[in-house]
C-alpha positions in Angstrom: -38.3 -21.6 0.9 -37.1 -18.0 0.5 -33.8 -17.5 -1.2 -30.6 -16.9 0.7 -29.9 -13.2 1.4 -27.1 -11.9 -0.9 -23.7 -11.9 1.1 -22.0 -8.5 0.6 -18.3 -8.6 0.7 -16.7 -5.8 2.8 -15.0 -3.4 0.5 -11.9 -1.7 1.9 -10.6 1.5 0.0 -6.8 1.8 0.6 -4.0 3.8 -0.7 -0.4 3.0 -1.1 2.6 5.2 -1.4 5.4 4.2 -4.0 8.1 6.5 -2.2 11.0 6.8 -4.5 14.5 8.2 -3.4 17.5 8.1 -5.6 15.9 5.6 -8.0 15.0 3.2 -5.2 11.5 2.4 -4.0 10.6 1.8 -0.4 9.1 -1.6 0.4 7.6 -2.6 3.7 7.1 -6.1 5.2 4.0 -6.8 7.1 4.6 -8.2 10.5 1.0 -8.8 11.8 -2.5 -9.4 10.5 -4.0 -11.5 7.6 -1.1 -10.7 5.3 1.8 -11.0 7.8 5.0 -12.0 6.0 4.2 -10.2 2.6 5.7 -7.1 1.2 3.5 -4.0 0.4 3.8 -0.4 -0.4 3.1 1.5 2.9 -0.3 3.2 3.3 -3.5 2.4 4.6 -7.2 2.8 4.8 -9.1 5.9 3.4 -11.6 7.0 6.1 -15.1 7.9 5.3 -15.2 11.4 3.6 -11.4 11.6 3.4 -9.6 12.3 0.2 -7.2 9.5 -0.9 -4.1 11.8 -1.1 -5.0 13.3 2.4 -5.4 9.8 3.8 -2.0 8.7 2.3 -0.1 11.6 4.0 -1.9 10.8 7.3 -1.2 7.0 7.0 2.5 7.5 6.2 3.0 10.0 9.1 1.3 7.3 11.4 3.1 4.2 10.1 6.6 5.5 9.1 6.9 8.7 11.2 7.9 11.0 8.1 6.2 13.3 5.7 5.7 12.8 1.9 4.6 14.7 -1.0 2.0 12.9 -3.0 2.5 13.0 -6.8 1.0 11.2 -9.7 -1.6 8.3 -9.4 -0.1 5.2 -10.7 -2.8 2.6 -10.7 -5.8 1.1 -8.9 -6.3 -2.6 -8.4 -8.6 -5.0 -6.4 -8.1 -8.2 -4.9 -10.6 -10.5 -3.1 -9.3 -11.6 0.2 -11.1 -13.9 2.7 -11.8 -10.9 4.8 -13.1 -8.7 2.1 -12.2 -6.9 -1.2 -9.3 -4.5 -1.0 -9.3 -1.7 -3.6 -5.9 0.1 -3.7 -4.8 3.2 -5.4 -1.0 3.8 -5.4 0.6 7.1 -5.8 4.3 8.1 -6.8 5.6 9.9 -3.8 8.9 11.5 -2.5 9.9 12.2 1.0 9.3 15.8 2.3 11.0 15.4 5.7 12.1 12.7 8.1 13.4 9.2 7.6 11.0 6.3 7.3 11.0 4.1 10.6 9.6 0.6 10.7 7.2 1.0 13.7 4.4 -0.9 12.2 6.3 -3.1 9.8 8.9 -5.9 10.4 11.3 -4.4 7.9 11.8 -1.6 5.4 13.9 -1.9 2.2 15.0 0.5 -0.5 15.1 -1.5 -3.7 15.7 -0.8 -7.4 12.5 -1.2 -9.6 14.2 -4.1 -11.3 14.5 -5.9 -7.8 10.9 -5.6 -6.7 9.7 -8.9 -8.2 12.2 -10.7 -6.0 9.8 -10.2 -3.0 6.7 -11.9 -2.0 4.2 -9.2 -2.4 0.6 -8.9 -1.1 -1.7 -9.7 -4.0 -3.2 -6.3 -4.5 0.2 -4.8 -4.6 1.3 -6.9 -7.7 -0.1 -4.7 -10.5 1.9 -1.9 -9.2 5.0 -4.0 -8.9 4.5 -4.9 -12.5 4.2 -1.2 -13.6 7.4 -0.3 -11.8 9.5 -3.3 -12.8 8.6 -2.7 -16.3 
């Protein structure tokens, strides 16, 4: 009997924006999908051939209706979910124009870094939370 074919997990490359204003970090509550009810740093998928920073600017415009300036890379983390492996790179960002609006999220909150650990985060976001909360 031939061996089972190797199952390949779907790998999703995503970017997250750690938007900081007045010492507070923007947190977004997912309302739909596999991770509904968990908090995340807003962002999204990197399209084929797209640079991560470009993807982050695009995703924030689409999701929150505002423009950001992408700064330093914070960290890259991976987590295996039932639907595939998410590899997320987070960047420190600041607002360039507009005010974030929760059009694709249930709620947005501006929190001090020391308060981030009080939320229930999506697993791939936890390494960034740990970095920020110190």
